[in-house]
N, C-alpha and C positions, 0 to 999 in steps of 0.2 A: 316813216311811212309803213303802214301795216300791209303785208301781202299774204295771200292765201296760198298755202302749200297744197300739193296734190292730195294729201290725206285730210284735207278740209280743216287743218289747224291754221292759226294765224301766227305770224312771226313779225318782229320788228326788223326792218332792214331786208336785205335780199334773201331769197329762199335758199336754204342750205342744200347743197347738191350731194350726190353720192360720192363725187370726186373728193369733196372736202372730208368725208368720212374715210375714204381710202388713204388720203394723205396722213390722217392721224394714225392709221394702221402702219403706214410706212415709217412714220417717225417714232413709233412705239419702241421703247428700249428693250422690251422683252422679245422683239421679233428675232433678233440674232440668237437668243437662247432657245427659242421654240421654232426653229426653221423647219423641223420635221412635222409639225402639227398639221398643216394642210394635207400633206401626203397621207398621214394616218387617217385623217378624216375621210378622204376620198376612198382609200382602201377599205375602210369599214363600211361606207355607204355602198360601194360596189359589191362587196362580199354579201351584204344584206340582200341586195337585189338579186344576187345569184342564188342564195340559199333558200330564203323564205318562200318565194312563189313556187319554186320547183318542189320543195319538200311538202308544202301544203297540197300541191296538185297530186303528188304521189300518194299521200295518205287519203285524200278525198276521192281520187279516182279508184283506188283499190277498194275503199269502203263501198262506194256506189256500185262498182262492178260486182262485188259479193252480194250486195243487197238485191240488185235487179238481175243478177245472173247474165250479164252481158260481156263477160271477159273477152277480150281486153279492150273493148272499144271506148268505154267511158274513161278508162285509165289512160289510153293513148291520147284521147282528146284533151284531157286535163293536163297531161304532160306537155303537149304542144302549146296549150294555152299558158302554162306556167313559163315555158321558154320564151314565148312571145312577150309576156308581161315583164320578164327579166330583161329581155333585150331592150325594150322601150325604156325601162327604168335606168339601165346602164347608160344608154345614149343620152337621156336627159341629165343624168348626174355628170357625165363627162362634159357635156355642152355647158352646163352651169359652171363647172370648175374652170374650163378654158376661158369662158367669158370673164370670170372673176380674176383669173390670172392676167388676162389682157388688160383689164381695168387697173389692176395693181401695178403692172409694168408701166402703163401710161402715167399713172400717178407718180411713180418713182422717177420716171424720165422728166416729167414736169417739175418735180421737186428739185432734181439735180440741175436743171436749166435755171430755175429760180436762184439757186445757191450760187451758181457760177456767174450769173449776171449781177450779183451784189458786189 
């Protein structure tokens, strides 16, 4: 039987789920070697969200203030906007990471239940 996946592709048999993909990650032999990889990934994403919008806002605000002689109003507005963008980006990154961690924990739990029931 051919079924249609959400991404409009067709597969034979049941539609593969994301849980199937997570169990392959759980069973990956390199997981124990690279236990630190998710933490470094989240650290670098959050660091990027902190640094780039704020630094870009600082330079752009300073340049526009000098050009239009409006010191410090455009600078302050851009800094506020940079902090706002950083905050939203950090919240989205942390939410995505916690969802991924919950799904991975559920996959590990299901995998351990399956192994004990055998």
